[in-house]
HTML snippet that shows the backbone in 3Dmol.js (N, CA, C, O; Angstrom):
<script src="https://3Dmol.org/build/3Dmol-min.js"></script>
<div id="view" style="width:600px;height:400px;position:relative"></div>
<script>
const pdb = `
ATOM      1  N   UNK A   1     -70.874 -28.605 -12.530  1.00  0.00           N
ATOM      2  CA  UNK A   1     -69.842 -27.660 -12.906  1.00  0.00           C
ATOM      3  C   UNK A   1     -68.874 -28.317 -13.879  1.00  0.00           C
ATOM      4  O   UNK A   1     -68.537 -29.497 -13.783  1.00  0.00           O
ATOM      5  N   UNK A   2     -68.464 -27.510 -14.789  1.00  0.00           N
ATOM      6  CA  UNK A   2     -67.514 -28.017 -15.775  1.00  0.00           C
ATOM      7  C   UNK A   2     -66.101 -27.959 -15.197  1.00  0.00           C
ATOM      8  O   UNK A   2     -65.832 -27.193 -14.271  1.00  0.00           O
ATOM      9  N   UNK A   3     -65.219 -28.758 -15.739  1.00  0.00           N
ATOM     10  CA  UNK A   3     -63.836 -28.757 -15.239  1.00  0.00           C
ATOM     11  C   UNK A   3     -63.153 -27.383 -15.390  1.00  0.00           C
ATOM     12  O   UNK A   3     -62.316 -27.012 -14.567  1.00  0.00           O
ATOM     13  N   UNK A   4     -63.505 -26.651 -16.421  1.00  0.00           N
ATOM     14  CA  UNK A   4     -62.911 -25.327 -16.624  1.00  0.00           C
ATOM     15  C   UNK A   4     -63.303 -24.384 -15.487  1.00  0.00           C
ATOM     16  O   UNK A   4     -62.470 -23.621 -14.997  1.00  0.00           O
ATOM     17  N   UNK A   5     -64.551 -24.435 -15.073  1.00  0.00           N
ATOM     18  CA  UNK A   5     -65.011 -23.592 -13.969  1.00  0.00           C
ATOM     19  C   UNK A   5     -64.297 -23.975 -12.670  1.00  0.00           C
ATOM     20  O   UNK A   5     -63.947 -23.102 -11.875  1.00  0.00           O
ATOM     21  N   UNK A   6     -64.083 -25.257 -12.457  1.00  0.00           N
ATOM     22  CA  UNK A   6     -63.378 -25.709 -11.257  1.00  0.00           C
ATOM     23  C   UNK A   6     -61.939 -25.187 -11.233  1.00  0.00           C
ATOM     24  O   UNK A   6     -61.440 -24.761 -10.191  1.00  0.00           O
ATOM     25  N   UNK A   7     -61.298 -25.226 -12.367  1.00  0.00           N
ATOM     26  CA  UNK A   7     -59.916 -24.727 -12.456  1.00  0.00           C
ATOM     27  C   UNK A   7     -59.884 -23.224 -12.187  1.00  0.00           C
ATOM     28  O   UNK A   7     -59.021 -22.745 -11.452  1.00  0.00           O
ATOM     29  N   UNK A   8     -60.812 -22.482 -12.776  1.00  0.00           N
ATOM     30  CA  UNK A   8     -60.867 -21.036 -12.573  1.00  0.00           C
ATOM     31  C   UNK A   8     -61.150 -20.713 -11.109  1.00  0.00           C
ATOM     32  O   UNK A   8     -60.524 -19.817 -10.544  1.00  0.00           O
ATOM     33  N   UNK A   9     -62.078 -21.425 -10.495  1.00  0.00           N
ATOM     34  CA  UNK A   9     -62.376 -21.217  -9.077  1.00  0.00           C
ATOM     35  C   UNK A   9     -61.170 -21.544  -8.195  1.00  0.00           C
ATOM     36  O   UNK A   9     -60.888 -20.828  -7.234  1.00  0.00           O
ATOM     37  N   UNK A  10     -60.464 -22.619  -8.520  1.00  0.00           N
ATOM     38  CA  UNK A  10     -59.279 -22.996  -7.746  1.00  0.00           C
ATOM     39  C   UNK A  10     -58.208 -21.903  -7.834  1.00  0.00           C
ATOM     40  O   UNK A  10     -57.572 -21.572  -6.834  1.00  0.00           O
ATOM     41  N   UNK A  11     -58.016 -21.352  -9.019  1.00  0.00           N
ATOM     42  CA  UNK A  11     -57.039 -20.277  -9.194  1.00  0.00           C
ATOM     43  C   UNK A  11     -57.456 -19.036  -8.409  1.00  0.00           C
ATOM     44  O   UNK A  11     -56.625 -18.405  -7.757  1.00  0.00           O
ATOM     45  N   UNK A  12     -58.732 -18.689  -8.470  1.00  0.00           N
ATOM     46  CA  UNK A  12     -59.219 -17.530  -7.726  1.00  0.00           C
ATOM     47  C   UNK A  12     -59.075 -17.713  -6.214  1.00  0.00           C
ATOM     48  O   UNK A  12     -58.675 -16.787  -5.507  1.00  0.00           O
ATOM     49  N   UNK A  13     -59.404 -18.912  -5.722  1.00  0.00           N
ATOM     50  CA  UNK A  13     -59.238 -19.173  -4.295  1.00  0.00           C
ATOM     51  C   UNK A  13     -57.762 -19.106  -3.887  1.00  0.00           C
ATOM     52  O   UNK A  13     -57.440 -18.621  -2.802  1.00  0.00           O
ATOM     53  N   UNK A  14     -56.877 -19.585  -4.743  1.00  0.00           N
ATOM     54  CA  UNK A  14     -55.450 -19.523  -4.450  1.00  0.00           C
ATOM     55  C   UNK A  14     -54.976 -18.067  -4.380  1.00  0.00           C
ATOM     56  O   UNK A  14     -54.225 -17.700  -3.476  1.00  0.00           O
ATOM     57  N   UNK A  15     -55.406 -17.258  -5.315  1.00  0.00           N
ATOM     58  CA  UNK A  15     -55.027 -15.837  -5.319  1.00  0.00           C
ATOM     59  C   UNK A  15     -55.566 -15.150  -4.062  1.00  0.00           C
ATOM     60  O   UNK A  15     -54.856 -14.371  -3.427  1.00  0.00           O
ATOM     61  N   UNK A  16     -56.796 -15.432  -3.708  1.00  0.00           N
ATOM     62  CA  UNK A  16     -57.400 -14.857  -2.507  1.00  0.00           C
ATOM     63  C   UNK A  16     -56.618 -15.294  -1.265  1.00  0.00           C
ATOM     64  O   UNK A  16     -56.351 -14.479  -0.382  1.00  0.00           O
ATOM     65  N   UNK A  17     -56.260 -16.550  -1.197  1.00  0.00           N
ATOM     66  CA  UNK A  17     -55.479 -17.069  -0.081  1.00  0.00           C
ATOM     67  C   UNK A  17     -54.137 -16.349   0.038  1.00  0.00           C
ATOM     68  O   UNK A  17     -53.737 -15.959   1.135  1.00  0.00           O
ATOM     69  N   UNK A  18     -53.443 -16.173  -1.087  1.00  0.00           N
ATOM     70  CA  UNK A  18     -52.128 -15.505  -1.078  1.00  0.00           C
ATOM     71  C   UNK A  18     -52.264 -14.050  -0.639  1.00  0.00           C
ATOM     72  O   UNK A  18     -51.414 -13.545   0.094  1.00  0.00           O
ATOM     73  N   UNK A  19     -53.322 -13.374  -1.080  1.00  0.00           N
ATOM     74  CA  UNK A  19     -53.540 -11.985  -0.675  1.00  0.00           C
ATOM     75  C   UNK A  19     -53.799 -11.888   0.824  1.00  0.00           C
ATOM     76  O   UNK A  19     -53.228 -11.027   1.494  1.00  0.00           O
ATOM     77  N   UNK A  20     -54.646 -12.751   1.354  1.00  0.00           N
ATOM     78  CA  UNK A  20     -54.956 -12.718   2.777  1.00  0.00           C
ATOM     79  C   UNK A  20     -53.758 -13.150   3.626  1.00  0.00           C
ATOM     80  O   UNK A  20     -53.535 -12.590   4.699  1.00  0.00           O
ATOM     81  N   UNK A  21     -53.010 -14.106   3.176  1.00  0.00           N
ATOM     82  CA  UNK A  21     -51.839 -14.562   3.925  1.00  0.00           C
ATOM     83  C   UNK A  21     -50.754 -13.484   3.926  1.00  0.00           C
ATOM     84  O   UNK A  21     -50.023 -13.352   4.907  1.00  0.00           O
ATOM     85  N   UNK A  22     -50.641 -12.718   2.853  1.00  0.00           N
ATOM     86  CA  UNK A  22     -49.635 -11.657   2.772  1.00  0.00           C
ATOM     87  C   UNK A  22     -49.948 -10.486   3.663  1.00  0.00           C
ATOM     88  O   UNK A  22     -49.036  -9.791   4.113  1.00  0.00           O
ATOM     89  N   UNK A  23     -51.229 -10.246   3.933  1.00  0.00           N
ATOM     90  CA  UNK A  23     -51.618  -9.132   4.792  1.00  0.00           C
ATOM     91  C   UNK A  23     -51.203  -9.410   6.231  1.00  0.00           C
ATOM     92  O   UNK A  23     -50.790  -8.493   6.940  1.00  0.00           O
ATOM     93  N   UNK A  24     -51.306 -10.644   6.666  1.00  0.00           N
ATOM     94  CA  UNK A  24     -50.983 -11.001   8.042  1.00  0.00           C
ATOM     95  C   UNK A  24     -49.496 -10.965   8.358  1.00  0.00           C
ATOM     96  O   UNK A  24     -49.113 -10.804   9.517  1.00  0.00           O
ATOM     97  N   UNK A  25     -48.671 -11.110   7.364  1.00  0.00           N
ATOM     98  CA  UNK A  25     -47.228 -11.112   7.590  1.00  0.00           C
ATOM     99  C   UNK A  25     -46.719  -9.680   7.666  1.00  0.00           C
ATOM    100  O   UNK A  25     -47.087  -8.836   6.848  1.00  0.00           O
ATOM    101  N   UNK A  26     -45.872  -9.413   8.651  1.00  0.00           N
ATOM    102  CA  UNK A  26     -45.234  -8.102   8.671  1.00  0.00           C
ATOM    103  C   UNK A  26     -43.891  -8.230   7.960  1.00  0.00           C
ATOM    104  O   UNK A  26     -43.256  -9.284   7.982  1.00  0.00           O
ATOM    105  N   UNK A  27     -43.486  -7.162   7.347  1.00  0.00           N
ATOM    106  CA  UNK A  27     -42.232  -7.198   6.603  1.00  0.00           C
ATOM    107  C   UNK A  27     -41.074  -7.208   7.581  1.00  0.00           C
ATOM    108  O   UNK A  27     -41.009  -6.386   8.496  1.00  0.00           O
ATOM    109  N   UNK A  28     -40.170  -8.137   7.383  1.00  0.00           N
ATOM    110  CA  UNK A  28     -39.005  -8.220   8.259  1.00  0.00           C
ATOM    111  C   UNK A  28     -37.885  -7.351   7.707  1.00  0.00           C
ATOM    112  O   UNK A  28     -37.750  -7.175   6.497  1.00  0.00           O
ATOM    113  N   UNK A  29     -37.085  -6.811   8.624  1.00  0.00           N
ATOM    114  CA  UNK A  29     -35.941  -5.999   8.211  1.00  0.00           C
ATOM    115  C   UNK A  29     -34.842  -6.922   7.732  1.00  0.00           C
ATOM    116  O   UNK A  29     -34.744  -8.058   8.196  1.00  0.00           O
ATOM    117  N   UNK A  30     -34.007  -6.453   6.806  1.00  0.00           N
ATOM    118  CA  UNK A  30     -32.914  -7.303   6.346  1.00  0.00           C
ATOM    119  C   UNK A  30     -31.937  -7.576   7.487  1.00  0.00           C
ATOM    120  O   UNK A  30     -31.618  -6.687   8.278  1.00  0.00           O
ATOM    121  N   UNK A  31     -31.476  -8.806   7.556  1.00  0.00           N
ATOM    122  CA  UNK A  31     -30.548  -9.199   8.605  1.00  0.00           C
ATOM    123  C   UNK A  31     -29.139  -8.754   8.235  1.00  0.00           C
ATOM    124  O   UNK A  31     -28.771  -8.791   7.061  1.00  0.00           O
ATOM    125  N   UNK A  32     -28.344  -8.334   9.222  1.00  0.00           N
ATOM    126  CA  UNK A  32     -26.969  -7.962   8.921  1.00  0.00           C
ATOM    127  C   UNK A  32     -26.172  -9.186   8.496  1.00  0.00           C
ATOM    128  O   UNK A  32     -26.494 -10.313   8.871  1.00  0.00           O
ATOM    129  N   UNK A  33     -25.146  -8.955   7.721  1.00  0.00           N
ATOM    130  CA  UNK A  33     -24.302 -10.045   7.244  1.00  0.00           C
ATOM    131  C   UNK A  33     -23.537 -10.657   8.406  1.00  0.00           C
ATOM    132  O   UNK A  33     -23.096  -9.950   9.311  1.00  0.00           O
ATOM    133  N   UNK A  34     -23.383 -11.965   8.375  1.00  0.00           N
ATOM    134  CA  UNK A  34     -22.623 -12.655   9.400  1.00  0.00           C
ATOM    135  C   UNK A  34     -21.145 -12.579   9.048  1.00  0.00           C
ATOM    136  O   UNK A  34     -20.789 -12.484   7.873  1.00  0.00           O
ATOM    137  N   UNK A  35     -20.302 -12.619  10.034  1.00  0.00           N
ATOM    138  CA  UNK A  35     -18.869 -12.617   9.775  1.00  0.00           C
ATOM    139  C   UNK A  35     -18.208 -11.386  10.354  1.00  0.00           C
ATOM    140  O   UNK A  35     -18.744 -10.745  11.257  1.00  0.00           O
ATOM    141  N   UNK A  36     -17.039 -11.060   9.828  1.00  0.00           N
ATOM    142  CA  UNK A  36     -16.262  -9.974  10.407  1.00  0.00           C
ATOM    143  C   UNK A  36     -16.837  -8.603  10.086  1.00  0.00           C
ATOM    144  O   UNK A  36     -16.580  -7.653  10.826  1.00  0.00           O
ATOM    145  N   UNK A  37     -17.602  -8.465   9.018  1.00  0.00           N
ATOM    146  CA  UNK A  37     -18.213  -7.187   8.663  1.00  0.00           C
ATOM    147  C   UNK A  37     -19.711  -7.283   8.910  1.00  0.00           C
ATOM    148  O   UNK A  37     -20.451  -7.790   8.067  1.00  0.00           O
ATOM    149  N   UNK A  38     -20.161  -6.794  10.067  1.00  0.00           N
ATOM    150  CA  UNK A  38     -21.579  -6.873  10.358  1.00  0.00           C
ATOM    151  C   UNK A  38     -22.321  -5.639   9.879  1.00  0.00           C
ATOM    152  O   UNK A  38     -23.544  -5.577  10.001  1.00  0.00           O
ATOM    153  N   UNK A  39     -21.618  -4.657   9.339  1.00  0.00           N
ATOM    154  CA  UNK A  39     -22.238  -3.441   8.846  1.00  0.00           C
ATOM    155  C   UNK A  39     -22.807  -3.674   7.455  1.00  0.00           C
ATOM    156  O   UNK A  39     -22.138  -4.273   6.613  1.00  0.00           O
ATOM    157  N   UNK A  40     -24.046  -3.208   7.191  1.00  0.00           N
ATOM    158  CA  UNK A  40     -24.613  -3.407   5.860  1.00  0.00           C
ATOM    159  C   UNK A  40     -23.978  -2.505   4.805  1.00  0.00           C
ATOM    160  O   UNK A  40     -24.213  -2.704   3.613  1.00  0.00           O
ATOM    161  N   UNK A  41     -23.179  -1.517   5.213  1.00  0.00           N
ATOM    162  CA  UNK A  41     -22.538  -0.606   4.265  1.00  0.00           C
ATOM    163  C   UNK A  41     -21.336  -1.316   3.656  1.00  0.00           C
ATOM    164  O   UNK A  41     -20.538  -1.930   4.364  1.00  0.00           O
ATOM    165  N   UNK A  42     -21.220  -1.224   2.348  1.00  0.00           N
ATOM    166  CA  UNK A  42     -20.094  -1.875   1.693  1.00  0.00           C
ATOM    167  C   UNK A  42     -18.831  -1.043   1.857  1.00  0.00           C
ATOM    168  O   UNK A  42     -18.894   0.135   2.208  1.00  0.00           O
ATOM    169  N   UNK A  43     -17.696  -1.658   1.604  1.00  0.00           N
ATOM    170  CA  UNK A  43     -16.402  -1.017   1.761  1.00  0.00           C
ATOM    171  C   UNK A  43     -16.215   0.056   0.696  1.00  0.00           C
ATOM    172  O   UNK A  43     -16.511  -0.171  -0.477  1.00  0.00           O
ATOM    173  N   UNK A  44     -15.726   1.217   1.101  1.00  0.00           N
ATOM    174  CA  UNK A  44     -15.509   2.325   0.169  1.00  0.00           C
ATOM    175  C   UNK A  44     -14.265   2.055  -0.672  1.00  0.00           C
ATOM    176  O   UNK A  44     -13.330   1.395  -0.219  1.00  0.00           O
ATOM    177  N   UNK A  45     -14.263   2.565  -1.882  1.00  0.00           N
ATOM    178  CA  UNK A  45     -13.107   2.424  -2.753  1.00  0.00           C
ATOM    179  C   UNK A  45     -12.212   3.641  -2.606  1.00  0.00           C
ATOM    180  O   UNK A  45     -12.690   4.772  -2.518  1.00  0.00           O
ATOM    181  N   UNK A  46     -10.900   3.395  -2.581  1.00  0.00           N
ATOM    182  CA  UNK A  46      -9.918   4.465  -2.524  1.00  0.00           C
ATOM    183  C   UNK A  46      -8.995   4.313  -3.727  1.00  0.00           C
ATOM    184  O   UNK A  46      -8.807   3.212  -4.244  1.00  0.00           O
ATOM    185  N   UNK A  47      -8.421   5.435  -4.165  1.00  0.00           N
ATOM    186  CA  UNK A  47      -7.575   5.417  -5.355  1.00  0.00           C
ATOM    187  C   UNK A  47      -6.103   5.391  -4.969  1.00  0.00           C
ATOM    188  O   UNK A  47      -5.650   6.176  -4.136  1.00  0.00           O
ATOM    189  N   UNK A  48      -5.374   4.485  -5.580  1.00  0.00           N
ATOM    190  CA  UNK A  48      -3.934   4.407  -5.403  1.00  0.00           C
ATOM    191  C   UNK A  48      -3.316   5.634  -6.076  1.00  0.00           C
ATOM    192  O   UNK A  48      -3.593   5.873  -7.252  1.00  0.00           O
ATOM    193  N   UNK A  49      -2.474   6.436  -5.365  1.00  0.00           N
ATOM    194  CA  UNK A  49      -1.912   7.641  -5.971  1.00  0.00           C
ATOM    195  C   UNK A  49      -0.855   7.374  -7.036  1.00  0.00           C
ATOM    196  O   UNK A  49      -0.508   8.279  -7.796  1.00  0.00           O
ATOM    197  N   UNK A  50      -0.341   6.159  -7.105  1.00  0.00           N
ATOM    198  CA  UNK A  50       0.709   5.846  -8.076  1.00  0.00           C
ATOM    199  C   UNK A  50       0.110   5.342  -9.387  1.00  0.00           C
ATOM    200  O   UNK A  50       0.344   5.924 -10.446  1.00  0.00           O
ATOM    201  N   UNK A  51      -0.662   4.261  -9.311  1.00  0.00           N
ATOM    202  CA  UNK A  51      -1.192   3.654 -10.543  1.00  0.00           C
ATOM    203  C   UNK A  51      -2.668   3.981 -10.765  1.00  0.00           C
ATOM    204  O   UNK A  51      -3.236   3.578 -11.780  1.00  0.00           O
ATOM    205  N   UNK A  52      -3.294   4.696  -9.848  1.00  0.00           N
ATOM    206  CA  UNK A  52      -4.691   5.145  -9.939  1.00  0.00           C
ATOM    207  C   UNK A  52      -5.691   3.994 -10.010  1.00  0.00           C
ATOM    208  O   UNK A  52      -6.761   4.127 -10.604  1.00  0.00           O
ATOM    209  N   UNK A  53      -5.334   2.857  -9.395  1.00  0.00           N
ATOM    210  CA  UNK A  53      -6.240   1.724  -9.293  1.00  0.00           C
ATOM    211  C   UNK A  53      -7.180   1.945  -8.119  1.00  0.00           C
ATOM    212  O   UNK A  53      -6.752   2.433  -7.073  1.00  0.00           O
ATOM    213  N   UNK A  54      -8.458   1.594  -8.272  1.00  0.00           N
ATOM    214  CA  UNK A  54      -9.405   1.674  -7.173  1.00  0.00           C
ATOM    215  C   UNK A  54      -9.332   0.386  -6.361  1.00  0.00           C
ATOM    216  O   UNK A  54      -9.425  -0.715  -6.903  1.00  0.00           O
ATOM    217  N   UNK A  55      -9.162   0.547  -5.046  1.00  0.00           N
ATOM    218  CA  UNK A  55      -8.984  -0.584  -4.144  1.00  0.00           C
ATOM    219  C   UNK A  55      -9.969  -0.438  -2.984  1.00  0.00           C
ATOM    220  O   UNK A  55     -10.175   0.675  -2.500  1.00  0.00           O
ATOM    221  N   UNK A  56     -10.588  -1.544  -2.523  1.00  0.00           N
ATOM    222  CA  UNK A  56     -11.420  -1.437  -1.320  1.00  0.00           C
ATOM    223  C   UNK A  56     -10.568  -0.974  -0.142  1.00  0.00           C
ATOM    224  O   UNK A  56      -9.466  -1.479   0.072  1.00  0.00           O
ATOM    225  N   UNK A  57     -11.080  -0.024   0.610  1.00  0.00           N
ATOM    226  CA  UNK A  57     -10.317   0.595   1.689  1.00  0.00           C
ATOM    227  C   UNK A  57      -9.843  -0.427   2.720  1.00  0.00           C
ATOM    228  O   UNK A  57      -8.754  -0.286   3.276  1.00  0.00           O
ATOM    229  N   UNK A  58     -10.647  -1.446   2.975  1.00  0.00           N
ATOM    230  CA  UNK A  58     -10.276  -2.471   3.944  1.00  0.00           C
ATOM    231  C   UNK A  58      -9.137  -3.361   3.486  1.00  0.00           C
ATOM    232  O   UNK A  58      -8.464  -3.970   4.318  1.00  0.00           O
ATOM    233  N   UNK A  59      -8.905  -3.451   2.187  1.00  0.00           N
ATOM    234  CA  UNK A  59      -7.852  -4.316   1.651  1.00  0.00           C
ATOM    235  C   UNK A  59      -6.606  -3.542   1.238  1.00  0.00           C
ATOM    236  O   UNK A  59      -5.588  -4.147   0.902  1.00  0.00           O
ATOM    237  N   UNK A  60      -6.674  -2.229   1.258  1.00  0.00           N
ATOM    238  CA  UNK A  60      -5.561  -1.409   0.772  1.00  0.00           C
ATOM    239  C   UNK A  60      -4.453  -1.326   1.814  1.00  0.00           C
ATOM    240  O   UNK A  60      -4.703  -1.433   3.015  1.00  0.00           O
ATOM    241  N   UNK A  61      -3.224  -1.133   1.336  1.00  0.00           N
ATOM    242  CA  UNK A  61      -2.087  -0.859   2.208  1.00  0.00           C
ATOM    243  C   UNK A  61      -2.123   0.614   2.569  1.00  0.00           C
ATOM    244  O   UNK A  61      -2.402   1.460   1.719  1.00  0.00           O
ATOM    245  N   UNK A  62      -1.841   0.923   3.836  1.00  0.00           N
ATOM    246  CA  UNK A  62      -1.925   2.313   4.294  1.00  0.00           C
ATOM    247  C   UNK A  62      -0.532   2.841   4.596  1.00  0.00           C
ATOM    248  O   UNK A  62       0.330   2.110   5.085  1.00  0.00           O
ATOM    249  N   UNK A  63      -0.320   4.115   4.300  1.00  0.00           N
ATOM    250  CA  UNK A  63       0.926   4.803   4.628  1.00  0.00           C
ATOM    251  C   UNK A  63       0.569   6.211   5.075  1.00  0.00           C
ATOM    252  O   UNK A  63      -0.126   6.941   4.369  1.00  0.00           O
ATOM    253  N   UNK A  64       1.053   6.588   6.258  1.00  0.00           N
ATOM    254  CA  UNK A  64       0.833   7.957   6.721  1.00  0.00           C
ATOM    255  C   UNK A  64       2.099   8.745   6.414  1.00  0.00           C
ATOM    256  O   UNK A  64       3.190   8.405   6.870  1.00  0.00           O
ATOM    257  N   UNK A  65       1.928   9.797   5.635  1.00  0.00           N
ATOM    258  CA  UNK A  65       3.055  10.624   5.200  1.00  0.00           C
ATOM    259  C   UNK A  65       2.651  12.081   5.353  1.00  0.00           C
ATOM    260  O   UNK A  65       1.682  12.526   4.738  1.00  0.00           O
ATOM    261  N   UNK A  66       3.389  12.827   6.168  1.00  0.00           N
ATOM    262  CA  UNK A  66       3.123  14.240   6.409  1.00  0.00           C
ATOM    263  C   UNK A  66       1.665  14.491   6.805  1.00  0.00           C
ATOM    264  O   UNK A  66       0.978  15.310   6.193  1.00  0.00           O
ATOM    265  N   UNK A  67       1.203  13.774   7.837  1.00  0.00           N
ATOM    266  CA  UNK A  67      -0.143  13.905   8.395  1.00  0.00           C
ATOM    267  C   UNK A  67      -1.262  13.614   7.391  1.00  0.00           C
ATOM    268  O   UNK A  67      -2.383  14.093   7.558  1.00  0.00           O
ATOM    269  N   UNK A  68      -0.969  12.849   6.376  1.00  0.00           N
ATOM    270  CA  UNK A  68      -1.992  12.432   5.409  1.00  0.00           C
ATOM    271  C   UNK A  68      -1.847  10.927   5.200  1.00  0.00           C
ATOM    272  O   UNK A  68      -0.735  10.403   5.143  1.00  0.00           O
ATOM    273  N   UNK A  69      -2.976  10.242   5.086  1.00  0.00           N
ATOM    274  CA  UNK A  69      -2.958   8.796   4.875  1.00  0.00           C
ATOM    275  C   UNK A  69      -3.143   8.506   3.398  1.00  0.00           C
ATOM    276  O   UNK A  69      -4.070   9.014   2.768  1.00  0.00           O
ATOM    277  N   UNK A  70      -2.260   7.690   2.849  1.00  0.00           N
ATOM    278  CA  UNK A  70      -2.320   7.263   1.453  1.00  0.00           C
ATOM    279  C   UNK A  70      -2.643   5.773   1.432  1.00  0.00           C
ATOM    280  O   UNK A  70      -2.212   5.021   2.307  1.00  0.00           O
ATOM    281  N   UNK A  71      -3.403   5.357   0.429  1.00  0.00           N
ATOM    282  CA  UNK A  71      -3.801   3.960   0.269  1.00  0.00           C
ATOM    283  C   UNK A  71      -3.216   3.421  -1.035  1.00  0.00           C
ATOM    284  O   UNK A  71      -3.233   4.093  -2.066  1.00  0.00           O
ATOM    285  N   UNK A  72      -2.693   2.183  -0.966  1.00  0.00           N
ATOM    286  CA  UNK A  72      -2.026   1.581  -2.123  1.00  0.00           C
ATOM    287  C   UNK A  72      -2.587   0.201  -2.417  1.00  0.00           C
ATOM    288  O   UNK A  72      -3.078  -0.492  -1.525  1.00  0.00           O
ATOM    289  N   UNK A  73      -2.504  -0.189  -3.698  1.00  0.00           N
ATOM    290  CA  UNK A  73      -2.999  -1.502  -4.109  1.00  0.00           C
ATOM    291  C   UNK A  73      -1.970  -2.596  -3.858  1.00  0.00           C
ATOM    292  O   UNK A  73      -2.331  -3.765  -3.721  1.00  0.00           O
ATOM    293  N   UNK A  74      -0.677  -2.227  -3.795  1.00  0.00           N
ATOM    294  CA  UNK A  74       0.364  -3.239  -3.616  1.00  0.00           C
ATOM    295  C   UNK A  74       1.588  -2.637  -2.943  1.00  0.00           C
ATOM    296  O   UNK A  74       1.720  -1.420  -2.818  1.00  0.00           O
ATOM    297  N   UNK A  75       2.480  -3.523  -2.513  1.00  0.00           N
ATOM    298  CA  UNK A  75       3.750  -3.090  -1.918  1.00  0.00           C
ATOM    299  C   UNK A  75       4.600  -2.346  -2.949  1.00  0.00           C
ATOM    300  O   UNK A  75       5.312  -1.403  -2.605  1.00  0.00           O
ATOM    301  N   UNK A  76       4.523  -2.773  -4.214  1.00  0.00           N
ATOM    302  CA  UNK A  76       5.319  -2.129  -5.261  1.00  0.00           C
ATOM    303  C   UNK A  76       4.918  -0.664  -5.429  1.00  0.00           C
ATOM    304  O   UNK A  76       5.782   0.204  -5.556  1.00  0.00           O
ATOM    305  N   UNK A  77       3.629  -0.387  -5.431  1.00  0.00           N
ATOM    306  CA  UNK A  77       3.166   1.000  -5.556  1.00  0.00           C
ATOM    307  C   UNK A  77       3.553   1.816  -4.329  1.00  0.00           C
ATOM    308  O   UNK A  77       3.908   2.989  -4.450  1.00  0.00           O
ATOM    309  N   UNK A  78       3.487   1.213  -3.169  1.00  0.00           N
ATOM    310  CA  UNK A  78       3.867   1.907  -1.943  1.00  0.00           C
ATOM    311  C   UNK A  78       5.357   2.250  -1.974  1.00  0.00           C
ATOM    312  O   UNK A  78       5.742   3.365  -1.623  1.00  0.00           O
ATOM    313  N   UNK A  79       6.194   1.304  -2.390  1.00  0.00           N
ATOM    314  CA  UNK A  79       7.637   1.546  -2.480  1.00  0.00           C
ATOM    315  C   UNK A  79       7.951   2.624  -3.512  1.00  0.00           C
ATOM    316  O   UNK A  79       8.807   3.479  -3.286  1.00  0.00           O
ATOM    317  N   UNK A  80       7.264   2.580  -4.630  1.00  0.00           N
ATOM    318  CA  UNK A  80       7.474   3.584  -5.676  1.00  0.00           C
ATOM    319  C   UNK A  80       7.087   4.978  -5.172  1.00  0.00           C
ATOM    320  O   UNK A  80       7.781   5.956  -5.454  1.00  0.00           O
ATOM    321  N   UNK A  81       5.990   5.067  -4.433  1.00  0.00           N
ATOM    322  CA  UNK A  81       5.546   6.335  -3.865  1.00  0.00           C
ATOM    323  C   UNK A  81       6.585   6.882  -2.895  1.00  0.00           C
ATOM    324  O   UNK A  81       6.910   8.069  -2.924  1.00  0.00           O
ATOM    325  N   UNK A  82       7.106   6.001  -2.032  1.00  0.00           N
ATOM    326  CA  UNK A  82       8.116   6.439  -1.059  1.00  0.00           C
ATOM    327  C   UNK A  82       9.364   6.920  -1.751  1.00  0.00           C
ATOM    328  O   UNK A  82       9.934   7.939  -1.359  1.00  0.00           O
ATOM    329  N   UNK A  83       9.809   6.201  -2.789  1.00  0.00           N
ATOM    330  CA  UNK A  83      11.017   6.619  -3.496  1.00  0.00           C
ATOM    331  C   UNK A  83      10.811   7.938  -4.245  1.00  0.00           C
ATOM    332  O   UNK A  83      11.724   8.762  -4.298  1.00  0.00           O
ATOM    333  N   UNK A  84       9.628   8.151  -4.823  1.00  0.00           N
ATOM    334  CA  UNK A  84       9.348   9.404  -5.529  1.00  0.00           C
ATOM    335  C   UNK A  84       9.252  10.567  -4.563  1.00  0.00           C
ATOM    336  O   UNK A  84       9.721  11.661  -4.876  1.00  0.00           O
ATOM    337  N   UNK A  85       8.657  10.362  -3.396  1.00  0.00           N
ATOM    338  CA  UNK A  85       8.561  11.424  -2.395  1.00  0.00           C
ATOM    339  C   UNK A  85       9.932  11.748  -1.831  1.00  0.00           C
ATOM    340  O   UNK A  85      10.206  12.904  -1.507  1.00  0.00           O
ATOM    341  N   UNK A  86      10.806  10.742  -1.705  1.00  0.00           N
ATOM    342  CA  UNK A  86      12.163  10.955  -1.199  1.00  0.00           C
ATOM    343  C   UNK A  86      12.991  11.789  -2.167  1.00  0.00           C
ATOM    344  O   UNK A  86      13.828  12.578  -1.729  1.00  0.00           O
ATOM    345  N   UNK A  87      12.779  11.633  -3.474  1.00  0.00           N
ATOM    346  CA  UNK A  87      13.531  12.376  -4.478  1.00  0.00           C
ATOM    347  C   UNK A  87      13.071  13.832  -4.544  1.00  0.00           C
ATOM    348  O   UNK A  87      13.850  14.703  -4.929  1.00  0.00           O
ATOM    349  N   UNK A  88      11.831  14.105  -4.180  1.00  0.00           N
ATOM    350  CA  UNK A  88      11.303  15.458  -4.258  1.00  0.00           C
ATOM    351  C   UNK A  88      11.811  16.356  -3.156  1.00  0.00           C
ATOM    352  O   UNK A  88      11.787  17.577  -3.312  1.00  0.00           O
ATOM    353  N   UNK A  89      12.276  15.799  -2.034  1.00  0.00           N
ATOM    354  CA  UNK A  89      12.760  16.615  -0.918  1.00  0.00           C
ATOM    355  C   UNK A  89      14.110  17.227  -1.167  1.00  0.00           C
ATOM    356  O   UNK A  89      14.634  17.937  -0.308  1.00  0.00           O
TER     357      UNK A  89
END
`;
const viewer = $3Dmol.createViewer("view");
viewer.addModel(pdb, "pdb");
viewer.setStyle({}, {cartoon: {color: "spectrum"}});
viewer.zoomTo();
viewer.render();
</script>
């Protein structure tokens, strides 16, 4: 046998091996993330009503005003919202 035939046979045997080895393995489910957030769903984005910045809901500042929850990107936006709502009354 020529060296070229040996190389081709080796490649074919390797491909056959990989195909047969892949059939025996069952697909595993993705593992949940470790840490404080074990849910695979990412954090939803909420819009700041003052500056219209999108902020992850878990990191946003919350304010309940007249049975509605508002989310803010910073203390400054929250203070501005409170002062504007106070002037409207």
